[in-house]
N, C-alpha and C positions, 0 to 999 in steps of 0.2 A: 830767652831760654833760661838764663840763670834766675830771673824773677819768678818763673813758674816753679823752679826747684825750690826757691825760698818760700813761696806760698805753700807748696806741698809740705815742706819741712815744718813750717809754723803750724799748719793744720794738724799734722800728725802729732806734734808735741802737745797741742791743745787737747786732742782726743786722748792721748796717753795720760795727761794730767787729770782729765775728767774721770777716766776709768780708775786711776789710782785713788782719787778722792772717793769715788763710789765704793770701791773695795774696802777702803779704810772705814767708811761710815757704815756700810751694810754687810760686809763680809761676803761669803760665797752665795748667800741667798738673796742677793739684791733684786732679782727679778720677782721673786715671790713677795717681797716687801713693797715693791713699787705698785703692785695692784692694790694692796691694802691702803697705801698712801693716797692713791687716786680716788678710792672709794671714800676715804675720810675727807678729801678735798671736795668731792661732790656733795657729801652731806653738809659740810660747812657752807658751801655755796647755796644750797637750798635754804638753810637757816638764815643766812644773810639776806637772801632774796625775800624771805617771809618777813623779816624785820623791816626791810626797806618798804615793802608793800604796806605793812601795818602803819609805818610812819607816814606814808603818803595819805592813807585813808584817814588817819587821825588829824593830820594837818588840814585836809580838805574839810572834814567835819568842823574843826575849830574855825576856819575861815568862813565857812557857811554860817555858823552860829553867830559870829561877830557881825557879819554883813546883815543878817536878819535883825539883830539887836539894834544896829545903827539905823536900819530902815524903819524899824518900829519907833525909835526915839525921834527920828526926823518927822515921821507922819503924825506923831502925837504933839510935837512942838509946833507944827504948821497949823494944826487944828485949833490951837489956843490963840485967843486974840491978844 
């Protein structure tokens, strides 16, 4: 019974600290700013995903070019006596 009370007390203290921290950082308009922050995070996520995709495509192209070059050099060296 007392453990449940302790857990409730700790949880309420954590919630209060979170609310105090948010009010210190954002003031009274914290809900309005949270939406803007989430949109910024979404935009940054799209940019990071695009950069990651471009990196994967570039690495694939580079590996493919190196493999073709090695195949060409092996085929020309095999043809020479």
